[in-house]
MMTF fields as JSON, N, C-alpha, C and O atoms, coordinates in Angstrom:
{
  "mmtfVersion": "1.0.0",
  "mmtfProducer": "UNKNOWN",
  "numBonds": 315,
  "numAtoms": 316,
  "numGroups": 79,
  "numChains": 1,
  "numModels": 1,
  "chainsPerModel": [1],
  "groupsPerChain": [79],
  "chainIdList": ["A"],
  "bondAtomList": [4, 2, 8, 6, 12, 10, 16, 14, 20, 18, 24, 22, 28, 26, 32, 30, 36, 34, 40, 38, 44, 42, 48, 46, 52, 50, 56, 54, 60, 58, 64, 62, 68, 66, 72, 70, 76, 74, 80, 78, 84, 82, 88, 86, 92, 90, 96, 94, 100, 98, 104, 102, 108, 106, 112, 110, 116, 114, 120, 118, 124, 122, 128, 126, 132, 130, 136, 134, 140, 138, 144, 142, 148, 146, 152, 150, 156, 154, 160, 158, 164, 162, 168, 166, 172, 170, 176, 174, 180, 178, 184, 182, 188, 186, 192, 190, 196, 194, 200, 198, 204, 202, 208, 206, 212, 210, 216, 214, 220, 218, 224, 222, 228, 226, 232, 230, 236, 234, 240, 238, 244, 242, 248, 246, 252, 250, 256, 254, 260, 258, 264, 262, 268, 266, 272, 270, 276, 274, 280, 278, 284, 282, 288, 286, 292, 290, 296, 294, 300, 298, 304, 302, 308, 306, 312, 310],
  "bondOrderList": [1, 1, 1, 1, 1, 1, 1, 1, 1, 1, 1, 1, 1, 1, 1, 1, 1, 1, 1, 1, 1, 1, 1, 1, 1, 1, 1, 1, 1, 1, 1, 1, 1, 1, 1, 1, 1, 1, 1, 1, 1, 1, 1, 1, 1, 1, 1, 1, 1, 1, 1, 1, 1, 1, 1, 1, 1, 1, 1, 1, 1, 1, 1, 1, 1, 1, 1, 1, 1, 1, 1, 1, 1, 1, 1, 1, 1, 1],
  "groupList": [{"groupName": "UNK", "atomNameList": ["N", "CA", "C", "O"], "elementList": ["N", "C", "C", "O"], "formalChargeList": [0, 0, 0, 0], "bondAtomList": [1, 0, 2, 1, 3, 2], "bondOrderList": [1, 1, 2], "singleLetterCode": "X", "chemCompType": "L-PEPTIDE LINKING"}],
  "groupTypeList": [0, 0, 0, 0, 0, 0, 0, 0, 0, 0, 0, 0, 0, 0, 0, 0, 0, 0, 0, 0, 0, 0, 0, 0, 0, 0, 0, 0, 0, 0, 0, 0, 0, 0, 0, 0, 0, 0, 0, 0, 0, 0, 0, 0, 0, 0, 0, 0, 0, 0, 0, 0, 0, 0, 0, 0, 0, 0, 0, 0, 0, 0, 0, 0, 0, 0, 0, 0, 0, 0, 0, 0, 0, 0, 0, 0, 0, 0, 0],
  "groupIdList": [1, 2, 3, 4, 5, 6, 7, 8, 9, 10, 11, 12, 13, 14, 15, 16, 17, 18, 19, 20, 21, 22, 23, 24, 25, 26, 27, 28, 29, 30, 31, 32, 33, 34, 35, 36, 37, 38, 39, 40, 41, 42, 43, 44, 45, 46, 47, 48, 49, 50, 51, 52, 53, 54, 55, 56, 57, 58, 59, 60, 61, 62, 63, 64, 65, 66, 67, 68, 69, 70, 71, 72, 73, 74, 75, 76, 77, 78, 79],
  "secStructList": [7, 7, 7, 7, 7, 7, 7, 7, 6, 6, 1, 7, 1, 1, 1, 7, 7, 7, 7, 7, 3, 3, 3, 7, 7, 7, 5, 7, 7, 5, 6, 6, 6, 6, 5, 7, 7, 5, 7, 7, 7, 3, 3, 3, 5, 7, 6, 6, 7, 1, 7, 5, 7, 7, 7, 5, 1, 1, 1, 6, 6, 2, 2, 2, 2, 2, 2, 2, 2, 2, 2, 2, 2, 2, 2, 2, 2, 6, 7],
  "xCoordList": [152.388, 153.385, 154.262, 153.833, 155.782, 157.294, 157.252, 157.601, 156.686, 157.269, 159.113, 159.893, 158.929, 160.802, 160.732, 159.865, 161.997, 162.017, 162.254, 163.379, 161.551, 162.4, 163.855, 164.181, 164.186, 165.717, 165.764, 166.329, 165.509, 166.206, 166.984, 167.435, 167.279, 169.196, 170.405, 171.549, 169.695, 170.28, 170.04, 171.087, 169.196, 168.803, 169.883, 171.029, 169.803, 170.843, 171.938, 172.487, 173.188, 173.082, 172.67, 172.334, 172.735, 171.862, 170.688, 170.233, 170.311, 168.663, 167.056, 165.845, 167.91, 167.31, 166.755, 165.68, 166.531, 165.609, 166.316, 167.098, 165.633, 165.279, 166.589, 166.87, 167.237, 168.136, 166.735, 165.699, 167.516, 167.139, 167.473, 168.675, 166.827, 167.66, 167.816, 167.146, 169.283, 168.949, 169.758, 170.911, 169.478, 169.678, 170.168, 169.347, 170.906, 172.027, 172.16, 172.968, 170.802, 171.397, 172.311, 172.894, 173.004, 174.391, 173.893, 173.912, 173.217, 173.323, 174.932, 175.132, 176.021, 176.787, 176.412, 175.721, 177.063, 177.052, 177.847, 178.968, 177.905, 179.138, 179.36, 178.77, 179.845, 180.453, 180.368, 179.881, 181.25, 181.094, 180.682, 180.792, 180.086, 178.935, 177.343, 176.496, 176.725, 176.107, 175.076, 173.898, 175.198, 174.132, 174.622, 175.46, 173.684, 173.047, 173.381, 173.469, 173.476, 174.016, 173.885, 174.245, 173.269, 172.812, 172.961, 172.02, 173.766, 174.99, 173.896, 174.076, 173.066, 172.505, 174.169, 175.218, 174.162, 174.733, 173.488, 172.724, 173.522, 172.759, 173.627, 174.789, 173.004, 174.302, 172.445, 171.38, 172.823, 171.471, 172.672, 173.854, 170.774, 171.846, 170.598, 169.461, 171.265, 169.623, 169.076, 169.824, 167.934, 166.922, 167.212, 166.767, 167.972, 168.202, 169.377, 169.74, 170.36, 171.374, 172.809, 173.557, 172.124, 173.84, 174.771, 175.679, 174.783, 175.848, 174.738, 173.537, 176.57, 175.534, 176.72, 177.886, 176.001, 177.762, 178.077, 177.35, 179.333, 179.672, 178.455, 177.437, 178.458, 178.265, 178.455, 179.523, 177.258, 178.055, 177.069, 176.011, 177.483, 176.846, 175.968, 175.677, 175.608, 174.258, 174.45, 175.41, 173.087, 172.026, 172.171, 172.807, 171.846, 172.485, 174.092, 173.827, 175.184, 176.643, 176.408, 177.297, 175.367, 175.029, 174.292, 174.173, 173.837, 172.862, 173.959, 174.583, 174.863, 175.762, 177.021, 177.403, 177.595, 178.724, 177.363, 177.731, 175.778, 175.344, 175.76, 176.662, 175.04, 175.67, 177.175, 177.192, 178.178, 178.804, 178.951, 179.433, 178.465, 178.744, 177.874, 178.527, 176.991, 175.893, 176.449, 175.77, 177.615, 178.042, 179.383, 179.422, 180.167, 180.821, 181.213, 182.145, 179.543, 179.436, 178.733, 178.314, 178.604, 178.182, 179.035, 178.757, 180.222, 181.534, 182.125, 182.534, 182.154, 182.792, 182.159, 182.712, 180.731, 179.503, 180.6, 181.224, 180.451, 180.538, 181.774, 181.914, 183.301, 184.905, 184.6, 185.536],
  "yCoordList": [234.773, 235.375, 234.029, 232.919, 234.522, 232.939, 233.068, 234.06, 231.625, 231.559, 230.698, 229.788, 231.461, 230.941, 229.7, 229.404, 228.56, 227.488, 226.956, 227.079, 226.575, 226.631, 225.324, 224.632, 225.338, 224.088, 223.755, 224.552, 222.927, 221.461, 221.145, 220.175, 221.091, 221.395, 220.003, 219.933, 218.977, 217.961, 218.25, 217.864, 218.779, 219.067, 219.165, 218.834, 219.375, 219.463, 220.602, 220.359, 222.203, 223.24, 224.095, 225.27, 223.177, 223.581, 224.072, 225.167, 223.236, 223.382, 223.301, 223.379, 223.099, 222.64, 221.456, 222.056, 220.621, 219.499, 219.03, 219.627, 217.252, 215.963, 215.149, 216.113, 214.268, 212.836, 212.028, 211.887, 211.527, 210.21, 209.097, 208.947, 208.194, 207.096, 206.684, 207.208, 205.216, 204.671, 203.628, 203.777, 202.766, 200.914, 200.165, 200.252, 199.77, 199.095, 197.176, 196.421, 196.809, 195.048, 195.04, 196.098, 193.723, 192.683, 191.557, 191.376, 190.188, 188.484, 188.454, 188.878, 187.728, 186.46, 184.761, 184.339, 184.156, 183.045, 182.348, 182.47, 181.573, 180.975, 179.716, 178.93, 179.22, 177.761, 176.171, 175.108, 176.755, 175.843, 175.673, 174.46, 176.309, 176.081, 176.158, 176.136, 176.245, 176.637, 177.509, 177.277, 177.899, 179.308, 180.294, 180.531, 180.829, 182.671, 184.153, 183.257, 184.816, 185.765, 187.355, 187.587, 188.161, 189.875, 190.71, 190.898, 191.235, 192.241, 193.914, 194.522, 194.566, 195.65, 196.742, 196.147, 198.294, 198.846, 200.423, 200.644, 200.9, 201.938, 203.245, 203.241, 204.109, 205.746, 206.874, 206.332, 208.547, 209.568, 210.484, 210.788, 210.841, 211.583, 212.857, 212.912, 213.534, 215.309, 215.051, 214.694, 215.203, 214.894, 215.457, 216.056, 216.497, 217.221, 217.317, 218.361, 216.223, 215.58, 217.485, 217.995, 217.637, 218.35, 217.608, 218.378, 216.419, 216.061, 214.716, 214.469, 213.85, 211.991, 211.379, 211.38, 210.76, 210.069, 209.152, 208.723, 207.894, 207.091, 206.446, 207.072, 204.815, 203.489, 202.591, 202.01, 202.402, 201.451, 200.518, 200.638, 199.012, 198.572, 197.814, 196.625, 199.18, 199.325, 200.751, 201.28, 201.529, 203.052, 203.549, 204.6, 203.258, 203.84, 204.046, 204.832, 204.001, 204.406, 205.09, 205.912, 205.054, 206.749, 208.015, 209.234, 206.512, 208.706, 208.842, 208.426, 209.028, 209.214, 210.215, 211.275, 209.335, 210.306, 211.42, 212.548, 211.462, 212.477, 213.682, 214.514, 213.552, 214.523, 214.944, 216.119, 214.6, 214.86, 215.743, 216.876, 215.084, 216.288, 217.384, 218.378, 217.646, 218.421, 219.303, 220.273, 218.947, 219.609, 220.528, 221.742, 220.027, 220.336, 221.341, 222.123, 220.77, 222.465, 223.455, 224.496, 223.0, 224.517, 224.65, 225.623, 224.183, 224.55, 225.661, 226.752, 225.373, 226.022, 227.631, 228.619, 227.492, 228.621, 229.768, 230.724, 228.961, 230.38, 230.892, 231.522, 230.778, 230.692, 232.342, 233.063],
  "zCoordList": [-134.613, -133.517, -133.88, -134.195, -133.722, -133.766, -131.38, -130.74, -130.734, -129.81, -129.637, -129.916, -129.219, -128.477, -127.928, -127.106, -128.506, -128.324, -126.737, -126.252, -126.228, -125.182, -125.222, -126.187, -124.486, -124.527, -123.784, -123.035, -123.325, -123.291, -121.866, -122.476, -121.204, -120.303, -120.641, -120.192, -121.58, -122.13, -123.408, -123.928, -124.5, -125.387, -126.884, -126.578, -127.723, -129.373, -129.04, -130.115, -128.203, -128.284, -129.111, -128.965, -130.329, -131.751, -131.787, -132.116, -131.451, -132.073, -130.583, -130.79, -129.049, -127.961, -128.555, -128.523, -128.941, -129.507, -128.279, -127.539, -128.232, -126.947, -128.11, -128.823, -128.49, -129.157, -129.145, -128.495, -130.488, -130.464, -130.671, -130.889, -130.688, -129.942, -131.745, -132.635, -132.005, -133.209, -133.294, -132.89, -133.656, -132.497, -134.084, -134.997, -134.234, -134.689, -134.836, -134.295, -135.961, -135.862, -136.086, -136.324, -136.14, -136.991, -136.88, -135.662, -137.596, -137.005, -137.934, -139.072, -136.878, -137.503, -137.029, -136.102, -137.924, -138.119, -137.359, -137.852, -136.279, -136.037, -136.522, -135.78, -137.286, -137.609, -137.1, -137.486, -135.85, -135.444, -134.328, -134.155, -133.049, -132.78, -133.475, -132.582, -134.923, -135.387, -134.775, -135.048, -134.458, -133.821, -134.59, -135.459, -133.864, -135.329, -133.558, -132.718, -133.129, -132.214, -133.216, -134.37, -132.267, -132.894, -132.064, -131.292, -131.969, -132.29, -132.197, -133.252, -131.405, -131.046, -130.858, -130.611, -131.016, -131.138, -131.092, -132.031, -130.422, -130.293, -129.954, -129.547, -130.149, -130.822, -129.92, -129.626, -129.747, -129.9, -130.454, -130.296, -131.705, -132.595, -132.731, -133.199, -132.235, -132.543, -133.911, -134.821, -134.063, -135.397, -135.587, -134.607, -136.29, -137.235, -137.547, -138.089, -137.291, -137.161, -137.64, -138.474, -136.128, -136.093, -134.792, -134.477, -134.021, -133.437, -133.105, -132.991, -133.027, -132.357, -131.896, -132.288, -130.786, -130.922, -130.72, -129.824, -131.199, -131.249, -131.149, -130.852, -131.446, -131.365, -130.44, -130.246, -129.717, -128.352, -128.266, -128.882, -127.105, -127.623, -126.434, -126.305, -125.468, -124.854, -125.04, -125.601, -124.33, -124.619, -123.355, -123.436, -122.083, -121.349, -121.708, -122.617, -121.733, -122.171, -123.307, -123.533, -124.27, -125.17, -124.548, -124.42, -124.226, -123.121, -122.309, -123.285, -121.421, -120.967, -121.438, -120.942, -122.784, -123.936, -124.328, -124.001, -124.979, -125.444, -123.801, -123.902, -122.62, -121.996, -122.003, -122.37, -121.812, -122.155, -122.823, -122.805, -123.447, -125.101, -124.912, -125.23, -124.638, -125.025, -123.526, -123.189, -122.717, -121.247, -121.938, -121.739, -122.535, -122.992, -124.214, -124.407, -125.275, -125.899, -125.276, -125.783, -123.92, -123.138, -122.479, -121.778, -122.15, -121.442, -122.67, -122.274, -124.046, -124.77, -124.618, -124.133, -125.248, -124.996, -124.307, -124.769, -122.575, -121.912, -121.751, -120.703, -122.893, -123.034, -123.562, -123.906]
}
């Protein structure tokens, strides 16, 4: 028996799954100060790869763009 997948309000508009957070780190060495800094960037992506956000320095900004992206897709569906 097939069960209908319950769509989450801010899940992927195509499959209904919640996004996963992807993080990437970059290390940079500063010669003049003799220090190493680490930059972490985040993005939200559908687990099946349908849609994703841009890379952001804070996870909260990626989450905000995900909500705007889902709202935009829902707006196109209703027209």
